[in-house]
Structures are given as C-alpha cells and as structure tokens.
mmCIF file of the N, C-alpha and C atoms, coordinates in Angstrom:
data_MODEL
# 
_entry.id   MODEL 
# 
loop_
_atom_site.group_PDB 
_atom_site.id 
_atom_site.type_symbol 
_atom_site.label_atom_id 
_atom_site.label_alt_id 
_atom_site.label_comp_id 
_atom_site.label_asym_id 
_atom_site.label_entity_id 
_atom_site.label_seq_id 
_atom_site.pdbx_PDB_ins_code 
_atom_site.Cartn_x 
_atom_site.Cartn_y 
_atom_site.Cartn_z 
_atom_site.occupancy 
_atom_site.B_iso_or_equiv 
_atom_site.pdbx_formal_charge 
_atom_site.auth_seq_id 
_atom_site.auth_comp_id 
_atom_site.auth_asym_id 
_atom_site.auth_atom_id 
_atom_site.pdbx_PDB_model_num 
ATOM 1   N N  . MET A 1 1  ? 1.723   7.460   10.897  1.00 0.00 ? 1  MET A N  1 
ATOM 2   C CA . MET A 1 1  ? 1.755   6.039   10.592  1.00 0.00 ? 1  MET A CA 1 
ATOM 3   C C  . MET A 1 1  ? 0.515   5.634   9.805   1.00 0.00 ? 1  MET A C  1 
ATOM 4   N N  . ALA A 1 2  ? 0.715   4.738   8.916   1.00 0.00 ? 2  ALA A N  1 
ATOM 5   C CA . ALA A 1 2  ? -0.370  4.276   8.056   1.00 0.00 ? 2  ALA A CA 1 
ATOM 6   C C  . ALA A 1 2  ? -1.321  3.343   8.796   1.00 0.00 ? 2  ALA A C  1 
ATOM 7   N N  . ASN A 1 3  ? -2.555  3.315   8.325   1.00 0.00 ? 3  ASN A N  1 
ATOM 8   C CA . ASN A 1 3  ? -3.560  2.387   8.847   1.00 0.00 ? 3  ASN A CA 1 
ATOM 9   C C  . ASN A 1 3  ? -3.349  1.053   8.119   1.00 0.00 ? 3  ASN A C  1 
ATOM 10  N N  . ILE A 1 4  ? -2.529  0.206   8.688   1.00 0.00 ? 4  ILE A N  1 
ATOM 11  C CA . ILE A 1 4  ? -2.108  -1.033  8.036   1.00 0.00 ? 4  ILE A CA 1 
ATOM 12  C C  . ILE A 1 4  ? -3.273  -2.006  7.865   1.00 0.00 ? 4  ILE A C  1 
ATOM 13  N N  . GLU A 1 5  ? -4.176  -2.045  8.814   1.00 0.00 ? 5  GLU A N  1 
ATOM 14  C CA . GLU A 1 5  ? -5.323  -2.955  8.692   1.00 0.00 ? 5  GLU A CA 1 
ATOM 15  C C  . GLU A 1 5  ? -6.166  -2.594  7.475   1.00 0.00 ? 5  GLU A C  1 
ATOM 16  N N  . LEU A 1 6  ? -6.378  -1.305  7.245   1.00 0.00 ? 6  LEU A N  1 
ATOM 17  C CA . LEU A 1 6  ? -7.145  -0.870  6.085   1.00 0.00 ? 6  LEU A CA 1 
ATOM 18  C C  . LEU A 1 6  ? -6.373  -1.163  4.795   1.00 0.00 ? 6  LEU A C  1 
ATOM 19  N N  . LEU A 1 7  ? -5.070  -0.980  4.820   1.00 0.00 ? 7  LEU A N  1 
ATOM 20  C CA . LEU A 1 7  ? -4.248  -1.306  3.653   1.00 0.00 ? 7  LEU A CA 1 
ATOM 21  C C  . LEU A 1 7  ? -4.324  -2.794  3.342   1.00 0.00 ? 7  LEU A C  1 
ATOM 22  N N  . LYS A 1 8  ? -4.227  -3.637  4.366   1.00 0.00 ? 8  LYS A N  1 
ATOM 23  C CA . LYS A 1 8  ? -4.320  -5.088  4.162   1.00 0.00 ? 8  LYS A CA 1 
ATOM 24  C C  . LYS A 1 8  ? -5.682  -5.465  3.586   1.00 0.00 ? 8  LYS A C  1 
ATOM 25  N N  . GLU A 1 9  ? -6.730  -4.798  4.046   1.00 0.00 ? 9  GLU A N  1 
ATOM 26  C CA . GLU A 1 9  ? -8.075  -5.057  3.521   1.00 0.00 ? 9  GLU A CA 1 
ATOM 27  C C  . GLU A 1 9  ? -8.143  -4.719  2.034   1.00 0.00 ? 9  GLU A C  1 
ATOM 28  N N  . LYS A 1 10 ? -7.560  -3.585  1.653   1.00 0.00 ? 10 LYS A N  1 
ATOM 29  C CA . LYS A 1 10 ? -7.554  -3.186  0.239   1.00 0.00 ? 10 LYS A CA 1 
ATOM 30  C C  . LYS A 1 10 ? -6.731  -4.165  -0.600  1.00 0.00 ? 10 LYS A C  1 
ATOM 31  N N  . ILE A 1 11 ? -5.629  -4.645  -0.043  1.00 0.00 ? 11 ILE A N  1 
ATOM 32  C CA . ILE A 1 11 ? -4.796  -5.620  -0.750  1.00 0.00 ? 11 ILE A CA 1 
ATOM 33  C C  . ILE A 1 11 ? -5.582  -6.914  -0.941  1.00 0.00 ? 11 ILE A C  1 
ATOM 34  N N  . ASN A 1 12 ? -6.240  -7.378  0.093   1.00 0.00 ? 12 ASN A N  1 
ATOM 35  C CA . ASN A 1 12 ? -7.041  -8.610  -0.014  1.00 0.00 ? 12 ASN A CA 1 
ATOM 36  C C  . ASN A 1 12 ? -8.164  -8.460  -1.032  1.00 0.00 ? 12 ASN A C  1 
ATOM 37  N N  . ASN A 1 13 ? -8.810  -7.299  -1.050  1.00 0.00 ? 13 ASN A N  1 
ATOM 38  C CA . ASN A 1 13 ? -9.916  -7.057  -1.976  1.00 0.00 ? 13 ASN A CA 1 
ATOM 39  C C  . ASN A 1 13 ? -9.455  -6.843  -3.415  1.00 0.00 ? 13 ASN A C  1 
ATOM 40  N N  . SER A 1 14 ? -8.167  -6.583  -3.604  1.00 0.00 ? 14 SER A N  1 
ATOM 41  C CA . SER A 1 14 ? -7.658  -6.320  -4.954  1.00 0.00 ? 14 SER A CA 1 
ATOM 42  C C  . SER A 1 14 ? -7.557  -7.589  -5.794  1.00 0.00 ? 14 SER A C  1 
ATOM 43  N N  . GLY A 1 15 ? -7.505  -8.751  -5.128  1.00 0.00 ? 15 GLY A N  1 
ATOM 44  C CA . GLY A 1 15 ? -7.349  -10.004 -5.850  1.00 0.00 ? 15 GLY A CA 1 
ATOM 45  C C  . GLY A 1 15 ? -5.912  -10.295 -6.245  1.00 0.00 ? 15 GLY A C  1 
ATOM 46  N N  . MET A 1 16 ? -4.986  -9.438  -5.807  1.00 0.00 ? 16 MET A N  1 
ATOM 47  C CA . MET A 1 16 ? -3.569  -9.628  -6.111  1.00 0.00 ? 16 MET A CA 1 
ATOM 48  C C  . MET A 1 16 ? -2.825  -10.039 -4.852  1.00 0.00 ? 16 MET A C  1 
ATOM 49  N N  . THR A 1 17 ? -1.713  -10.690 -5.041  1.00 0.00 ? 17 THR A N  1 
ATOM 50  C CA . THR A 1 17 ? -0.854  -11.027 -3.913  1.00 0.00 ? 17 THR A CA 1 
ATOM 51  C C  . THR A 1 17 ? 0.019   -9.819  -3.571  1.00 0.00 ? 17 THR A C  1 
ATOM 52  N N  . VAL A 1 18 ? 0.590   -9.833  -2.396  1.00 0.00 ? 18 VAL A N  1 
ATOM 53  C CA . VAL A 1 18 ? 1.505   -8.765  -2.007  1.00 0.00 ? 18 VAL A CA 1 
ATOM 54  C C  . VAL A 1 18 ? 2.690   -8.730  -2.970  1.00 0.00 ? 18 VAL A C  1 
ATOM 55  N N  . THR A 1 19 ? 3.144   -9.892  -3.407  1.00 0.00 ? 19 THR A N  1 
ATOM 56  C CA . THR A 1 19 ? 4.253   -9.965  -4.363  1.00 0.00 ? 19 THR A CA 1 
ATOM 57  C C  . THR A 1 19 ? 3.880   -9.284  -5.673  1.00 0.00 ? 19 THR A C  1 
ATOM 58  N N  . ALA A 1 20 ? 2.675   -9.533  -6.174  1.00 0.00 ? 20 ALA A N  1 
ATOM 59  C CA . ALA A 1 20 ? 2.234   -8.913  -7.426  1.00 0.00 ? 20 ALA A CA 1 
ATOM 60  C C  . ALA A 1 20 ? 2.105   -7.403  -7.261  1.00 0.00 ? 20 ALA A C  1 
ATOM 61  N N  . ILE A 1 21 ? 1.589   -6.970  -6.136  1.00 0.00 ? 21 ILE A N  1 
ATOM 62  C CA . ILE A 1 21 ? 1.448   -5.535  -5.879  1.00 0.00 ? 21 ILE A CA 1 
ATOM 63  C C  . ILE A 1 21 ? 2.825   -4.892  -5.796  1.00 0.00 ? 21 ILE A C  1 
ATOM 64  N N  . ALA A 1 22 ? 3.751   -5.542  -5.133  1.00 0.00 ? 22 ALA A N  1 
ATOM 65  C CA . ALA A 1 22 ? 5.120   -5.021  -5.041  1.00 0.00 ? 22 ALA A CA 1 
ATOM 66  C C  . ALA A 1 22 ? 5.734   -4.900  -6.432  1.00 0.00 ? 22 ALA A C  1 
ATOM 67  N N  . ASP A 1 23 ? 5.594   -5.931  -7.256  1.00 0.00 ? 23 ASP A N  1 
ATOM 68  C CA . ASP A 1 23 ? 6.140   -5.901  -8.609  1.00 0.00 ? 23 ASP A CA 1 
ATOM 69  C C  . ASP A 1 23 ? 5.546   -4.762  -9.427  1.00 0.00 ? 23 ASP A C  1 
ATOM 70  N N  . LYS A 1 24 ? 4.222   -4.623  -9.385  1.00 0.00 ? 24 LYS A N  1 
ATOM 71  C CA . LYS A 1 24 ? 3.541   -3.602  -10.184 1.00 0.00 ? 24 LYS A CA 1 
ATOM 72  C C  . LYS A 1 24 ? 3.832   -2.192  -9.688  1.00 0.00 ? 24 LYS A C  1 
ATOM 73  N N  . SER A 1 25 ? 4.095   -2.054  -8.393  1.00 0.00 ? 25 SER A N  1 
ATOM 74  C CA . SER A 1 25 ? 4.355   -0.723  -7.844  1.00 0.00 ? 25 SER A CA 1 
ATOM 75  C C  . SER A 1 25 ? 5.835   -0.347  -7.891  1.00 0.00 ? 25 SER A C  1 
ATOM 76  N N  . GLY A 1 26 ? 6.692   -1.320  -8.202  1.00 0.00 ? 26 GLY A N  1 
ATOM 77  C CA . GLY A 1 26 ? 8.119   -1.047  -8.264  1.00 0.00 ? 26 GLY A CA 1 
ATOM 78  C C  . GLY A 1 26 ? 8.782   -1.023  -6.897  1.00 0.00 ? 26 GLY A C  1 
ATOM 79  N N  . ILE A 1 27 ? 8.096   -1.573  -5.905  1.00 0.00 ? 27 ILE A N  1 
ATOM 80  C CA . ILE A 1 27 ? 8.649   -1.652  -4.552  1.00 0.00 ? 27 ILE A CA 1 
ATOM 81  C C  . ILE A 1 27 ? 9.124   -3.084  -4.323  1.00 0.00 ? 27 ILE A C  1 
ATOM 82  N N  . VAL A 1 28 ? 10.325  -3.228  -3.801  1.00 0.00 ? 28 VAL A N  1 
ATOM 83  C CA . VAL A 1 28 ? 10.841  -4.552  -3.486  1.00 0.00 ? 28 VAL A CA 1 
ATOM 84  C C  . VAL A 1 28 ? 9.911   -5.187  -2.451  1.00 0.00 ? 28 VAL A C  1 
ATOM 85  N N  . ARG A 1 29 ? 9.584   -6.467  -2.652  1.00 0.00 ? 29 ARG A N  1 
ATOM 86  C CA . ARG A 1 29 ? 8.622   -7.148  -1.789  1.00 0.00 ? 29 ARG A CA 1 
ATOM 87  C C  . ARG A 1 29 ? 8.998   -7.037  -0.317  1.00 0.00 ? 29 ARG A C  1 
ATOM 88  N N  . GLU A 1 30 ? 10.263  -7.261  0.006   1.00 0.00 ? 30 GLU A N  1 
ATOM 89  C CA . GLU A 1 30 ? 10.708  -7.179  1.393   1.00 0.00 ? 30 GLU A CA 1 
ATOM 90  C C  . GLU A 1 30 ? 10.523  -5.773  1.949   1.00 0.00 ? 30 GLU A C  1 
ATOM 91  N N  . THR A 1 31 ? 10.758  -4.774  1.104   1.00 0.00 ? 31 THR A N  1 
ATOM 92  C CA . THR A 1 31 ? 10.570  -3.384  1.518   1.00 0.00 ? 31 THR A CA 1 
ATOM 93  C C  . THR A 1 31 ? 9.101   -3.112  1.808   1.00 0.00 ? 31 THR A C  1 
ATOM 94  N N  . LEU A 1 32 ? 8.220   -3.626  0.964   1.00 0.00 ? 32 LEU A N  1 
ATOM 95  C CA . LEU A 1 32 ? 6.791   -3.436  1.183   1.00 0.00 ? 32 LEU A CA 1 
ATOM 96  C C  . LEU A 1 32 ? 6.370   -4.074  2.510   1.00 0.00 ? 32 LEU A C  1 
ATOM 97  N N  . TYR A 1 33 ? 6.837   -5.281  2.766   1.00 0.00 ? 33 TYR A N  1 
ATOM 98  C CA . TYR A 1 33 ? 6.522   -5.926  4.056   1.00 0.00 ? 33 TYR A CA 1 
ATOM 99  C C  . TYR A 1 33 ? 7.071   -5.107  5.227   1.00 0.00 ? 33 TYR A C  1 
ATOM 100 N N  . ASN A 1 34 ? 8.292   -4.587  5.086   1.00 0.00 ? 34 ASN A N  1 
ATOM 101 C CA . ASN A 1 34 ? 8.875   -3.770  6.155   1.00 0.00 ? 34 ASN A CA 1 
ATOM 102 C C  . ASN A 1 34 ? 8.071   -2.499  6.388   1.00 0.00 ? 34 ASN A C  1 
ATOM 103 N N  . ARG A 1 35 ? 7.630   -1.868  5.297   1.00 0.00 ? 35 ARG A N  1 
ATOM 104 C CA . ARG A 1 35 ? 6.817   -0.651  5.415   1.00 0.00 ? 35 ARG A CA 1 
ATOM 105 C C  . ARG A 1 35 ? 5.483   -0.965  6.094   1.00 0.00 ? 35 ARG A C  1 
ATOM 106 N N  . MET A 1 36 ? 4.909   -2.109  5.746   1.00 0.00 ? 36 MET A N  1 
ATOM 107 C CA . MET A 1 36 ? 3.636   -2.496  6.350   1.00 0.00 ? 36 MET A CA 1 
ATOM 108 C C  . MET A 1 36 ? 3.819   -2.792  7.843   1.00 0.00 ? 36 MET A C  1 
ATOM 109 N N  . ARG A 1 37 ? 4.978   -3.285  8.195   1.00 0.00 ? 37 ARG A N  1 
ATOM 110 C CA . ARG A 1 37 ? 5.260   -3.571  9.601   1.00 0.00 ? 37 ARG A CA 1 
ATOM 111 C C  . ARG A 1 37 ? 5.479   -2.265  10.386  1.00 0.00 ? 37 ARG A C  1 
ATOM 112 N N  . SER A 1 38 ? 6.192   -1.324  9.786   1.00 0.00 ? 38 SER A N  1 
ATOM 113 C CA . SER A 1 38 ? 6.507   -0.070  10.483  1.00 0.00 ? 38 SER A CA 1 
ATOM 114 C C  . SER A 1 38 ? 5.403   0.972   10.352  1.00 0.00 ? 38 SER A C  1 
ATOM 115 N N  . GLY A 1 39 ? 4.649   0.916   9.236   1.00 0.00 ? 39 GLY A N  1 
ATOM 116 C CA . GLY A 1 39 ? 3.602   1.903   9.003   1.00 0.00 ? 39 GLY A CA 1 
ATOM 117 C C  . GLY A 1 39 ? 4.106   3.193   8.394   1.00 0.00 ? 39 GLY A C  1 
ATOM 118 N N  . ASN A 1 40 ? 5.382   3.239   8.040   1.00 0.00 ? 40 ASN A N  1 
ATOM 119 C CA . ASN A 1 40 ? 5.979   4.446   7.458   1.00 0.00 ? 40 ASN A CA 1 
ATOM 120 C C  . ASN A 1 40 ? 6.289   4.220   5.984   1.00 0.00 ? 40 ASN A C  1 
ATOM 121 N N  . PHE A 1 41 ? 5.667   5.025   5.136   1.00 0.00 ? 41 PHE A N  1 
ATOM 122 C CA . PHE A 1 41 ? 5.852   4.912   3.688   1.00 0.00 ? 41 PHE A CA 1 
ATOM 123 C C  . PHE A 1 41 ? 6.394   6.220   3.139   1.00 0.00 ? 41 PHE A C  1 
ATOM 124 N N  . TYR A 1 42 ? 7.231   6.123   2.102   1.00 0.00 ? 42 TYR A N  1 
ATOM 125 C CA . TYR A 1 42 ? 7.679   7.304   1.378   1.00 0.00 ? 42 TYR A CA 1 
ATOM 126 C C  . TYR A 1 42 ? 6.558   7.764   0.457   1.00 0.00 ? 42 TYR A C  1 
ATOM 127 N N  . ALA A 1 43 ? 6.568   9.045   0.120   1.00 0.00 ? 43 ALA A N  1 
ATOM 128 C CA . ALA A 1 43 ? 5.533   9.607   -0.754  1.00 0.00 ? 43 ALA A CA 1 
ATOM 129 C C  . ALA A 1 43 ? 5.469   8.865   -2.083  1.00 0.00 ? 43 ALA A C  1 
ATOM 130 N N  . SER A 1 44 ? 6.615   8.528   -2.658  1.00 0.00 ? 44 SER A N  1 
ATOM 131 C CA . SER A 1 44 ? 6.633   7.821   -3.948  1.00 0.00 ? 44 SER A CA 1 
ATOM 132 C C  . SER A 1 44 ? 5.988   6.443   -3.829  1.00 0.00 ? 44 SER A C  1 
ATOM 133 N N  . GLU A 1 45 ? 6.144   5.800   -2.686  1.00 0.00 ? 45 GLU A N  1 
ATOM 134 C CA . GLU A 1 45 ? 5.526   4.495   -2.460  1.00 0.00 ? 45 GLU A CA 1 
ATOM 135 C C  . GLU A 1 45 ? 4.009   4.634   -2.322  1.00 0.00 ? 45 GLU A C  1 
ATOM 136 N N  . ILE A 1 46 ? 3.580   5.690   -1.669  1.00 0.00 ? 46 ILE A N  1 
ATOM 137 C CA . ILE A 1 46 ? 2.140   5.947   -1.531  1.00 0.00 ? 46 ILE A CA 1 
ATOM 138 C C  . ILE A 1 46 ? 1.515   6.167   -2.892  1.00 0.00 ? 46 ILE A C  1 
ATOM 139 N N  . VAL A 1 47 ? 2.173   6.950   -3.725  1.00 0.00 ? 47 VAL A N  1 
ATOM 140 C CA . VAL A 1 47 ? 1.669   7.204   -5.081  1.00 0.00 ? 47 VAL A CA 1 
ATOM 141 C C  . VAL A 1 47 ? 1.589   5.902   -5.865  1.00 0.00 ? 47 VAL A C  1 
ATOM 142 N N  . ALA A 1 48 ? 2.631   5.089   -5.798  1.00 0.00 ? 48 ALA A N  1 
ATOM 143 C CA . ALA A 1 48 ? 2.661   3.827   -6.536  1.00 0.00 ? 48 ALA A CA 1 
ATOM 144 C C  . ALA A 1 48 ? 1.568   2.877   -6.055  1.00 0.00 ? 48 ALA A C  1 
ATOM 145 N N  . LEU A 1 49 ? 1.399   2.755   -4.755  1.00 0.00 ? 49 LEU A N  1 
ATOM 146 C CA . LEU A 1 49 ? 0.369   1.862   -4.214  1.00 0.00 ? 49 LEU A CA 1 
ATOM 147 C C  . LEU A 1 49 ? -1.034  2.378   -4.524  1.00 0.00 ? 49 LEU A C  1 
ATOM 148 N N  . THR A 1 50 ? -1.200  3.684   -4.521  1.00 0.00 ? 50 THR A N  1 
ATOM 149 C CA . THR A 1 50 ? -2.493  4.273   -4.888  1.00 0.00 ? 50 THR A CA 1 
ATOM 150 C C  . THR A 1 50 ? -2.863  3.896   -6.312  1.00 0.00 ? 50 THR A C  1 
ATOM 151 N N  . ASP A 1 51 ? -1.888  3.967   -7.209  1.00 0.00 ? 51 ASP A N  1 
ATOM 152 C CA . ASP A 1 51 ? -2.136  3.606   -8.612  1.00 0.00 ? 51 ASP A CA 1 
ATOM 153 C C  . ASP A 1 51 ? -2.432  2.121   -8.763  1.00 0.00 ? 51 ASP A C  1 
ATOM 154 N N  . VAL A 1 52 ? -1.616  1.280   -8.170  1.00 0.00 ? 52 VAL A N  1 
ATOM 155 C CA . VAL A 1 52 ? -1.761  -0.170  -8.331  1.00 0.00 ? 52 VAL A CA 1 
ATOM 156 C C  . VAL A 1 52 ? -3.069  -0.674  -7.714  1.00 0.00 ? 52 VAL A C  1 
ATOM 157 N N  . LEU A 1 53 ? -3.432  -0.124  -6.555  1.00 0.00 ? 53 LEU A N  1 
ATOM 158 C CA . LEU A 1 53 ? -4.634  -0.582  -5.862  1.00 0.00 ? 53 LEU A CA 1 
ATOM 159 C C  . LEU A 1 53 ? -5.883  0.199   -6.275  1.00 0.00 ? 53 LEU A C  1 
ATOM 160 N N  . HIS A 1 54 ? -5.702  1.166   -7.170  1.00 0.00 ? 54 HIS A N  1 
ATOM 161 C CA . HIS A 1 54 ? -6.816  1.987   -7.666  1.00 0.00 ? 54 HIS A CA 1 
ATOM 162 C C  . HIS A 1 54 ? -7.579  2.630   -6.504  1.00 0.00 ? 54 HIS A C  1 
ATOM 163 N N  . LEU A 1 55 ? -6.828  3.249   -5.604  1.00 0.00 ? 55 LEU A N  1 
ATOM 164 C CA . LEU A 1 55 ? -7.431  3.883   -4.433  1.00 0.00 ? 55 LEU A CA 1 
ATOM 165 C C  . LEU A 1 55 ? -7.975  5.259   -4.795  1.00 0.00 ? 55 LEU A C  1 
ATOM 166 N N  . THR A 1 56 ? -9.107  5.608   -4.205  1.00 0.00 ? 56 THR A N  1 
ATOM 167 C CA . THR A 1 56 ? -9.609  6.969   -4.347  1.00 0.00 ? 56 THR A CA 1 
ATOM 168 C C  . THR A 1 56 ? -8.781  7.872   -3.435  1.00 0.00 ? 56 THR A C  1 
ATOM 169 N N  . ARG A 1 57 ? -8.942  9.169   -3.597  1.00 0.00 ? 57 ARG A N  1 
ATOM 170 C CA . ARG A 1 57 ? -8.229  10.091  -2.712  1.00 0.00 ? 57 ARG A CA 1 
ATOM 171 C C  . ARG A 1 57 ? -8.601  9.847   -1.256  1.00 0.00 ? 57 ARG A C  1 
ATOM 172 N N  . LYS A 1 58 ? -9.882  9.640   -1.008  1.00 0.00 ? 58 LYS A N  1 
ATOM 173 C CA . LYS A 1 58 ? -10.338 9.398   0.370   1.00 0.00 ? 58 LYS A CA 1 
ATOM 174 C C  . LYS A 1 58 ? -9.729  8.121   0.926   1.00 0.00 ? 58 LYS A C  1 
ATOM 175 N N  . GLU A 1 59 ? -9.724  7.058   0.129   1.00 0.00 ? 59 GLU A N  1 
ATOM 176 C CA . GLU A 1 59 ? -9.129  5.790   0.589   1.00 0.00 ? 59 GLU A CA 1 
ATOM 177 C C  . GLU A 1 59 ? -7.634  5.984   0.864   1.00 0.00 ? 59 GLU A C  1 
ATOM 178 N N  . ARG A 1 60 ? -6.947  6.682   -0.038  1.00 0.00 ? 60 ARG A N  1 
ATOM 179 C CA . ARG A 1 60 ? -5.519  6.939   0.155   1.00 0.00 ? 60 ARG A CA 1 
ATOM 180 C C  . ARG A 1 60 ? -5.286  7.689   1.454   1.00 0.00 ? 60 ARG A C  1 
ATOM 181 N N  . ASP A 1 61 ? -6.073  8.751   1.664   1.00 0.00 ? 61 ASP A N  1 
ATOM 182 C CA . ASP A 1 61 ? -5.895  9.559   2.872   1.00 0.00 ? 61 ASP A CA 1 
ATOM 183 C C  . ASP A 1 61 ? -6.241  8.766   4.134   1.00 0.00 ? 61 ASP A C  1 
ATOM 184 N N  . ASP A 1 62 ? -7.292  7.949   4.059   1.00 0.00 ? 62 ASP A N  1 
ATOM 185 C CA . ASP A 1 62 ? -7.683  7.139   5.210   1.00 0.00 ? 62 ASP A CA 1 
ATOM 186 C C  . ASP A 1 62 ? -6.596  6.144   5.585   1.00 0.00 ? 62 ASP A C  1 
ATOM 187 N N  . ILE A 1 63 ? -5.904  5.627   4.581   1.00 0.00 ? 63 ILE A N  1 
ATOM 188 C CA . ILE A 1 63 ? -4.848  4.636   4.830   1.00 0.00 ? 63 ILE A CA 1 
ATOM 189 C C  . ILE A 1 63 ? -3.550  5.300   5.264   1.00 0.00 ? 63 ILE A C  1 
ATOM 190 N N  . PHE A 1 64 ? -3.103  6.294   4.502   1.00 0.00 ? 64 PHE A N  1 
ATOM 191 C CA . PHE A 1 64 ? -1.751  6.816   4.711   1.00 0.00 ? 64 PHE A CA 1 
ATOM 192 C C  . PHE A 1 64 ? -1.685  8.100   5.536   1.00 0.00 ? 64 PHE A C  1 
ATOM 193 N N  . LEU A 1 65 ? -2.833  8.746   5.780   1.00 0.00 ? 65 LEU A N  1 
ATOM 194 C CA . LEU A 1 65 ? -2.837  9.971   6.570   1.00 0.00 ? 65 LEU A CA 1 
ATOM 195 C C  . LEU A 1 65 ? -3.898  9.918   7.663   1.00 0.00 ? 65 LEU A C  1 
ATOM 196 N N  . PRO A 1 66 ? -3.849  8.871   8.509   1.00 0.00 ? 66 PRO A N  1 
ATOM 197 C CA . PRO A 1 66 ? -4.918  8.731   9.517   1.00 0.00 ? 66 PRO A CA 1 
ATOM 198 C C  . PRO A 1 66 ? -4.833  9.800   10.597  1.00 0.00 ? 66 PRO A C  1 
# 
C-alpha cells in the first residue's frame, strides 16, 4: 500500500490541484481519488504520477513502495 500522507504532501507542494494532476497524468480524477483512498496503484499510474509530480526515485519508492 502506498504512503498516502506523503503523496498528499507532494501533491500540495506541487502547486497543482488533484484535478490538474489527474488530467496531466491521464488518470481519471475519480480513479485517482479511489487509488488514494485504497492505497493501491497500478505500475502505469505510478510512472505517470512520478513524471507529473517530478518525483525522484527515492521519493517514488518512499511513497509507492513503503
């Protein structure tokens, strides 16, 4: 399960809304909210969010591979 609190922190620090991040990552907004609620993301979603949020490898691993 993903570290949702850390993901939310990165989203807040990005200056973008969840809707904007969903649009840029190609993930439906409702799906992104559902993933954040469950903590389970597909690999393609992790890659997309890593790109959109400009996460380092360490940040990505800390969030999605705790």
